[in-house]
GUTOR-917992 format. One line per field, with one value per residue: residue number from 1; x, y, z of N, C-alpha, C, O, CB in turn. Coordinates in Angstrom, 1 decimal, m for minus. Glycine has a CB too. Layout:
<lumros>
n [NUM;...]
n.X [X;...]
n.Y [Y;...]
n.Z [Z;...]
ca.X [X;...]
ca.Y [Y;...]
ca.Z [Z;...]
c.X [X;...]
c.Y [Y;...]
c.Z [Z;...]
o.X [X;...]
o.Y [Y;...]
o.Z [Z;...]
cb.X [X;...]
cb.Y [Y;...]
cb.Z [Z;...]
</lumros>
This chain:
<lumros>
n [1;2;3;4;5;6;7;8;9;10;11;12;13;14;15;16;17;18;19;20;21;22;23;24;25;26;27;28;29;30;31;32;33;34;35;36;37;38;39;40;41;42;43;44;45;46;47;48;49;50;51;52;53;54;55;56;57;58;59;60;61;62;63;64;65;66;67;68;69;70;71;72;73;74;75;76;77;78;79]
n.X [1.8;2.1;0.8;1.0;3.9;5.7;7.3;5.9;3.3;4.1;5.1;3.2;1.4;3.0;3.7;1.3;0.4;3.3;2.8;m0.1;0.4;2.2;0.7;m1.0;0.3;1.8;m1.0;m0.8;m2.2;m1.2;m0.2;m2.5;m3.2;m1.3;m1.3;m3.8;m2.8;m1.5;m2.5;m4.5;m2.6;m2.1;m4.5;m5.6;m3.1;m3.5;m6.2;m6.2;m3.6;m5.5;m8.0;m6.4;m5.2;m7.7;m9.0;m7.3;m6.2;m3.5;m0.3;2.3;5.4;6.7;8.4;10.0;7.8;8.2;6.3;5.1;4.4;0.9;0.4;2.7;4.9;4.8;3.9;1.7;m1.8;m4.3;m6.9]
n.Y [4.8;2.6;0.2;m1.9;m3.7;m6.6;m7.1;m5.1;m6.3;m8.6;m7.7;m6.5;m8.4;m10.6;m10.6;m11.0;m13.6;m14.8;m14.1;m15.6;m18.4;m18.8;m18.9;m20.8;m22.6;m22.4;m21.0;m19.0;m16.1;m13.5;m13.6;m13.7;m11.1;m9.7;m10.1;m9.4;m6.3;m6.0;m6.8;m4.7;m2.2;m2.5;m2.3;0.8;2.2;1.0;2.1;5.0;5.9;5.6;7.5;9.6;9.5;9.5;12.8;14.1;16.5;19.0;17.0;16.6;16.3;14.0;14.5;16.6;18.9;19.7;20.3;17.0;14.6;13.2;10.4;9.1;7.4;8.5;10.3;13.4;14.3;17.2;15.6]
n.Z [m14.6;m15.9;m14.5;m11.9;m10.5;m10.6;m8.1;m6.9;m6.2;m4.8;m3.1;m1.4;m1.4;m0.1;2.7;4.2;3.1;4.5;6.9;7.5;6.4;9.1;11.1;10.8;11.2;13.7;15.0;16.3;17.8;17.0;14.6;13.1;13.6;12.8;9.8;9.5;10.1;7.7;5.1;5.8;5.6;3.2;1.8;2.3;1.4;m1.5;m2.1;m1.3;m3.3;m5.5;m5.0;m5.6;m7.8;m9.4;m8.6;m9.5;m8.4;m7.7;m6.9;m4.2;m3.3;m1.1;0.8;0.1;m0.3;m2.8;m6.4;m7.7;m10.2;m10.6;m8.9;m8.2;m6.3;m3.2;m3.7;m2.2;m1.5;m1.5;m1.3]
ca.X [1.2;2.5;0.6;1.8;4.7;5.5;7.5;5.0;2.3;4.7;4.9;2.4;0.8;3.7;4.0;0.1;0.9;3.5;1.8;m1.1;1.1;2.8;m0.8;m1.7;1.4;1.6;m1.9;m0.9;m2.7;m0.2;0.1;m4.1;m3.6;m0.4;m2.2;m4.9;m2.4;m0.8;m3.9;m5.0;m1.9;m1.8;m5.8;m5.1;m2.2;m4.1;m7.4;m5.5;m3.6;m6.5;m8.9;m5.4;m5.2;m9.2;m9.3;m6.2;m5.3;m2.3;0.6;3.3;6.3;6.0;9.8;10.5;7.0;7.8;5.1;5.1;3.1;0.0;0.1;4.0;4.9;5.5;3.2;0.4;m2.2;m5.4;m7.7]
ca.Y [4.5;1.2;m0.3;m2.4;m4.4;m8.0;m6.6;m4.6;m7.3;m10.0;m6.7;m6.4;m9.7;m11.5;m10.6;m11.2;m14.6;m15.5;m14.4;m16.8;m19.3;m18.6;m18.8;m22.4;m24.3;m22.0;m20.8;m17.9;m15.3;m12.3;m13.8;m13.1;m9.3;m8.8;m10.6;m8.2;m5.2;m6.3;m6.3;m3.2;m1.2;m2.3;m1.8;2.2;2.6;1.4;3.2;6.7;6.2;5.5;8.5;10.7;10.1;10.0;13.6;14.7;17.6;19.2;16.2;17.1;14.9;14.1;14.7;18.3;20.0;20.5;20.0;16.4;13.9;12.2;8.7;8.4;6.8;9.5;11.9;13.5;15.9;17.4;14.8]
ca.Z [m16.3;m16.5;m13.9;m10.7;m11.4;m9.7;m6.9;m5.9;m5.8;m4.1;m1.1;m0.7;0.0;1.0;4.4;4.3;3.2;5.6;8.3;7.3;7.1;10.3;11.7;9.9;11.4;14.9;16.2;17.5;17.3;17.0;13.2;12.6;13.7;11.5;8.5;9.4;9.6;6.9;4.6;6.2;5.2;1.4;0.8;2.2;0.2;m3.0;m2.5;m1.8;m4.7;m7.0;m5.1;m6.0;m9.6;m10.0;m8.6;m10.4;m7.9;m7.4;m5.9;m3.9;m2.8;0.8;1.5;m0.1;m0.7;m4.4;m7.1;m8.6;m11.4;m10.1;m9.2;m8.3;m4.7;m2.5;m4.0;m1.3;m2.3;m0.3;m0.9]
c.X [1.2;1.9;1.6;2.5;4.6;5.8;6.6;3.6;2.8;5.0;4.2;0.9;1.5;3.6;2.3;0.1;1.4;3.3;0.4;m0.8;1.6;1.7;m1.4;m0.8;1.5;0.6;m1.7;m1.5;m2.6;m0.4;m1.5;m3.8;m2.5;m1.0;m3.3;m4.2;m2.3;m1.6;m4.4;m4.2;m2.1;m3.4;m5.5;m4.5;m2.4;m5.1;m6.9;m4.6;m4.5;m7.2;m7.9;m5.4;m6.7;m9.3;m8.3;m6.1;m3.9;m1.3;1.6;4.1;6.3;7.3;10.2;9.3;6.9;6.8;5.8;4.3;2.5;0.6;1.8;3.9;5.2;4.4;1.7;m0.4;m3.5;m6.2;m6.9]
c.Y [3.0;m0.1;m0.9;m3.3;m5.9;m8.0;m5.7;m5.5;m8.1;m8.7;m6.6;m7.8;m10.6;m11.5;m11.2;m12.9;m15.4;m15.3;m15.3;m18.1;m20.0;m19.4;m20.3;m23.4;m23.8;m21.8;m19.6;m16.5;m13.7;m12.7;m13.6;m11.5;m9.2;m9.1;m9.5;m6.6;m4.5;m5.3;m4.8;m2.4;m1.1;m1.9;m0.4;3.0;2.8;2.3;4.7;6.9;6.4;7.1;9.5;10.8;10.1;11.5;14.4;15.6;17.5;18.4;17.1;16.1;15.3;14.7;15.9;18.9;20.0;19.9;18.2;15.5;12.9;10.6;8.1;8.5;8.2;11.0;12.3;14.7;16.1;16.2;13.1]
c.Z [m16.7;m15.4;m12.6;m11.0;m10.4;m8.2;m5.7;m5.3;m4.4;m2.4;m0.9;m0.3;0.3;2.1;4.9;4.2;3.8;6.8;8.7;7.4;8.6;11.3;11.7;10.7;12.9;15.9;16.9;17.2;16.9;14.9;12.6;12.8;12.5;10.4;8.2;8.6;8.3;5.4;4.2;5.5;3.7;0.6;1.0;1.5;m1.4;m3.1;m2.1;m3.0;m6.1;m6.5;m6.0;m7.3;m9.9;m9.8;m9.2;m9.4;m7.7;m6.2;m5.7;m3.0;m1.6;1.3;1.3;m0.6;m1.8;m5.4;m8.2;m9.6;m10.0;m10.4;m8.6;m6.6;m3.9;m2.3;m2.9;m1.8;m1.0;0.2;m0.5]
o.X [0.5;2.4;2.6;2.0;3.6;5.2;6.6;3.0;2.1;4.9;4.1;0.0;1.1;3.5;2.3;m0.3;0.8;3.4;0.1;m1.4;1.4;1.9;m2.1;m1.1;1.3;0.8;m2.2;m1.1;m3.5;m0.8;m1.5;m4.4;m2.7;m1.3;m3.5;m4.6;m2.5;m1.4;m4.7;m4.9;m2.2;m3.5;m5.2;m4.8;m2.1;m5.1;m7.3;m4.8;m4.3;m7.0;m8.3;m5.5;m6.9;m9.8;m8.6;m5.0;m3.2;m1.3;2.0;3.6;6.0;7.2;10.8;9.6;5.8;6.5;6.7;3.2;2.9;0.9;2.1;3.2;5.9;4.1;0.8;0.1;m3.6;m6.3;m7.6]
o.Y [2.4;m1.2;m0.4;m4.0;m6.2;m8.5;m5.7;m5.3;m8.2;m9.0;m6.5;m7.9;m11.5;m12.6;m11.7;m13.6;m16.4;m16.2;m15.5;m18.9;m21.2;m20.2;m20.8;m24.5;m24.8;m22.0;m19.2;m16.0;m12.9;m11.8;m13.4;m10.8;m8.7;m8.0;m8.9;m6.0;m3.3;m4.2;m4.1;m1.7;m0.1;m1.5;0.1;4.1;3.6;3.2;5.6;7.9;7.0;7.9;10.2;11.9;11.0;11.9;15.6;15.0;16.5;18.7;18.1;15.4;16.4;15.4;16.4;19.6;20.5;18.8;18.3;16.0;12.4;10.0;6.9;9.1;9.0;12.0;11.4;15.6;15.4;15.8;12.2]
o.Z [m17.6;m15.4;m12.3;m11.9;m9.7;m7.3;m4.4;m4.2;m3.3;m1.2;0.3;0.6;1.0;2.6;6.0;5.2;4.1;7.7;9.9;8.2;9.0;12.2;12.6;11.0;13.7;17.0;18.0;16.1;16.7;14.1;11.4;11.9;11.5;9.9;7.2;7.6;7.8;4.9;3.3;4.7;3.0;m0.6;m0.1;1.1;m2.2;m3.9;m2.8;m3.7;m7.2;m7.4;m6.9;m8.0;m10.7;m10.8;m9.3;m9.2;m7.7;m5.0;m6.4;m2.1;m1.0;2.3;2.2;m1.6;m2.2;m5.1;m9.0;m9.8;m9.0;m11.3;m8.6;m5.9;m4.5;m1.5;m2.8;m2.4;0.0;1.4;0.0]
cb.X [2.3;4.5;0.2;1.1;6.5;6.4;8.3;4.5;2.0;6.9;5.3;2.2;m0.4;4.7;4.5;m0.7;1.2;4.3;1.4;m1.5;1.7;3.2;m1.8;m1.2;3.6;1.9;m1.7;0.4;m3.4;1.8;1.0;m5.6;m3.2;1.2;m3.1;m5.3;m1.6;m0.6;m4.7;m5.0;m0.6;m1.2;m7.5;m4.8;m1.2;m4.6;m9.0;m4.4;m3.1;m8.1;m9.5;m4.1;m4.4;m10.6;m9.8;m6.3;m5.7;m2.3;1.1;3.1;7.9;5.7;10.9;11.8;7.2;9.1;4.4;5.5;4.1;m1.5;m0.4;5.4;6.5;6.9;2.4;0.7;m3.0;m6.5;m8.6]
cb.Y [5.4;1.1;m0.9;m2.8;m3.6;m9.2;m6.0;m3.3;m8.3;m11.0;m5.4;m5.3;m10.7;m11.5;m8.5;m10.3;m14.6;m15.6;m13.4;m16.8;m18.8;m16.9;m17.7;m22.5;m24.6;m21.4;m22.0;m17.6;m15.5;m12.7;m15.4;m13.7;m8.2;m9.1;m12.2;m7.8;m5.2;m8.0;m6.7;m2.8;m1.3;m4.1;m2.3;2.4;1.8;0.2;2.8;7.2;5.4;3.7;9.0;10.5;8.9;9.4;13.8;15.3;17.9;20.3;14.9;18.4;14.5;12.2;13.9;18.6;21.0;20.8;21.8;16.1;12.4;12.4;8.2;9.2;5.5;9.7;11.9;13.7;15.9;18.4;14.9]
cb.Z [m17.5;m16.6;m14.7;m9.6;m11.7;m10.2;m7.3;m6.6;m7.0;m5.3;m0.5;m1.2;m0.1;1.0;5.1;3.3;2.8;5.6;8.6;6.3;6.7;10.5;10.7;7.7;10.3;14.8;17.2;18.0;17.8;18.1;12.9;13.8;15.5;11.2;8.9;11.2;10.0;6.9;5.5;7.7;5.7;0.6;1.4;2.8;0.3;m3.7;m1.5;m0.7;m4.9;m7.0;m3.5;m5.4;m10.9;m9.2;m7.7;m12.1;m6.8;m7.2;m6.4;m3.4;m3.4;2.0;1.0;m1.3;m0.4;m5.3;m8.2;m8.2;m13.2;m10.9;m11.4;m9.2;m4.3;m3.5;m6.0;0.4;m4.8;m0.8;m2.1]
</lumros>
């Protein structure tokens, strides 16, 4: 309901930024791969959250399988 916090934004983008900086200094291709993986994970998380919110199906806590509010972290649905 309140949107993303600064901590969430830095958590998602921070690893990618660190990998980009490390690559620019060390030219090790592993940092490019780590950058792409980090961005892919963040994108998948954002898209799945947005789809879950858009379709508004029943959402369940991934650990307990009890019903939870739409849009909360750890909530999963059929979509």
